[in-house]
Steps between C-alpha positions, in 0.01 A plus 500: 500500500504738206515338161799647319557505123746259343844658496860406429582436864419176676158480656470279808189297585475349846489123482467244780271288711475724804328836491712777345508724807588215734771375264653844469516535878669161532758586234569843649562338837727240342711772338611601847648155563754511216512861379820460294378200300463582130419167329375149563856369467618735772202399711594132463864573584399699807268222613772237447765709675263565789427130556867406462602759757229391741593131484874578515448714808285229650776237437767722659275558801446124543877434476573772759234359731651154467850627592371705793303211655796261463744738668264632768382163628834320450331215313705202395585461136268205431183487706476871573543621147264229373230626738557861398494411133168318541350794685624751244383281210152478653491875557626574152243267339220670696614844391532394134154338511350815650667729245398285203145475626478877532656538156244270338215690662651829385542368146141377489365837619718732295611305194209626285537854630875529448587268212210545258466759218368833620452708183442473128712753312367622164694689232435542127773240437439225756320364804704441816420306815655679798612379838514790744630328810795736499569864417484562129345161427608238252344353185409133524367458143488720194352451151488740208157571354619446142647157587176355637379195311198412712264683737222288648266479794491165684333365809722400792356159588749446783363782714203730544696808400301555182618545142863552400629722220790316335750672272769310310772619265685327214764359739233334718549746784166564662324720753188382682290767671231405751209737435394495863838649593418821307256640746359822353306583185732790416810279497330238286411771251865610490611145417231472234604829339864396473417159351260652246742776400827308477410141407411558135638195321258249660125522566452570871157664494295187586732423791499855631123539474445177694784577739410849612131515428351553842203289592653158445403238751861393553627853561602644837218598740342794320367699794844493664668583171274794418515637852880496474485676164258762633687583822596843379488782751552771237200728437283455194635706211175532303152463645307601186390262222764439237487700180582406141874488446587392856792254510514208745766242584789684337292577189402138445134612514358823356142607581296583189149551640276458805235235434305543822516510876320389810529445873781247466716697258537602139540313171733639234588407147877501456791391285748238617844528345677163471785365294267378225321833467224711653182327621164647597405391851265597783621612843267446792609724785443463875582807709637349821477646851813654647711253692425688823150347485620149570170310500365673188833454325510128578139454387575677171805280445298186561217613269745586224700178526179295501391640165850440360505143625155415364572652160828313492318171551239557229589404142194550280432696183195656664692648796722807482870407497740626766837604356680646802460701819706765673495767770601862462435810713268317742287377210466140390445418134371199311628480143219343296457393140332765283162401355358667190135546587264648758313394810153352468364796694651739247359290214146511643524872577607562142270258314212424738369156603645199322281242325442160657718308253795734561456471876481119478826489305672732747355318801641171370849653502441633853403153614817353350710751696318443829507124449879516463537709817266283706668180378849603613654330802411686715220673316500878460189711562512829312232676711500815284348365180334804339481688167790730603733202543415325174679628190370427151785489248479609138459133399211449749694314769424551869795584733449500877700756702538627859574223750533751783241336729522147362579219742583133489219267597687345794617836640364642823169674455494868579220708648610800293238573232668585171363523148238692301177488697266453203699196385566336838326186619327511841757269659775732381343777708529267799870442430451131412541480121511179298543413128122544466556868586668538160196336340280769658732773367490337156120517500501863609749582223281331237204701626693822439608393151141415402332808646770772530361548853676438830365195687332556836716385793407165657217442253414221259569651157235466225624687190185413298298738716701794364581374151230309313744371237697292754485127435281357776727200538793737556284694746448180702876434505568855627235472770630162619854640515382781726288301743556629854552156651814321386319167487250642248766617253699297251740302715796521263596729217509194274123468550454857379718433196301189413173696508648776285624239253143393436414855388790552260376526143141583603311826439344748737203367694 
């Protein structure tokens, strides 16, 4: 659905357990049953009047049957009527049992569909919970934005429905929204925008960032969610790279420059306009296949959501921070924290090979980052550890970026070969990577930093052969990292870090 700007009229967000399209069909069919009903009260009165009429008609029919049998068969006043009454009572009990049984089954099947909230209504003044069982709908709950006293995100321990957004006003009226019931990214973004714009007297930013930041483990299934958000049959409006001054997401983001591009997409520097001011951010763009190409579209969705999910799980100062994600014009965007600095490749191209002591200090930071990733449960293998994906900040900190081909250690292995060939371990070519594959890539990266030369693919790297000033002990560490057999390398990144620690403070060999 198209994301519309906030306006003075009420904006409706579909809300419910069943899929939106299925729910809408059910409700549209139900409208035909009671077309003149205009409120829940009228619906209850119609239901009550219907059952009263049915049971009254049934009682009259039983009385008429009793009179007819008595007169037709000339039964005596005592034994005959007693027999008829017993028969009628048995028949009536059977009918009532059958009707009630059917009613309970009907209630169990349709109670959630017919008697649960169906929309969230948003206006600049308030949030409404709608019930659209009847024409025109009715409001079940309503709270003004300026009367909210608490907005928090809690876990629903009584079910597996995921987190709940709870809103409470000064009179203890509250609204609880199951996140899993808001089933598209676009509609979640609408809710976020209204809360950020109109709840100004209390701090809601931590709640909103945790609530709607895609990639959380307790969120709805991401592939399903993104595929729903991307099911847009409209043609692509712009197929060219974005230019400076382009506005995205109703002017929330403004492109300022193109940082670079590649086979997967383009990276832009941009400004993000929020309530607390304008922030410099980075937009990583994926140009997605048209929805007509179903298999390619699904694969792109899965690849995109995987990077979002992994970045959402990682909390480390040495890993780029994910702020948000969105889809617009058949392009998916990651909103990333802006880093003041340059890639290690750019640094070497500009300044030449780095000295051993500098490389040792940087390598120690790299080991800390990889150790954190490999120690997660489950561990994460980056699989694209290279000078392009390592940023060096102005205060000499290393930041790892680009989790596009990263995988969790317990995930299914793929035979698809992905990565930069000169930095890939032999087993990665075979489609069977392991955490030791990142150790190989680390060694190849150190070789490049020490020599300013690209490492040879599938080769044990010996930087001292090209640069005589390289510390020989560091040369041995690099060569052991890049051994072709996994068993010959360092077995854990902690082993590499320990060896590097022995060299800190020493001079060139």
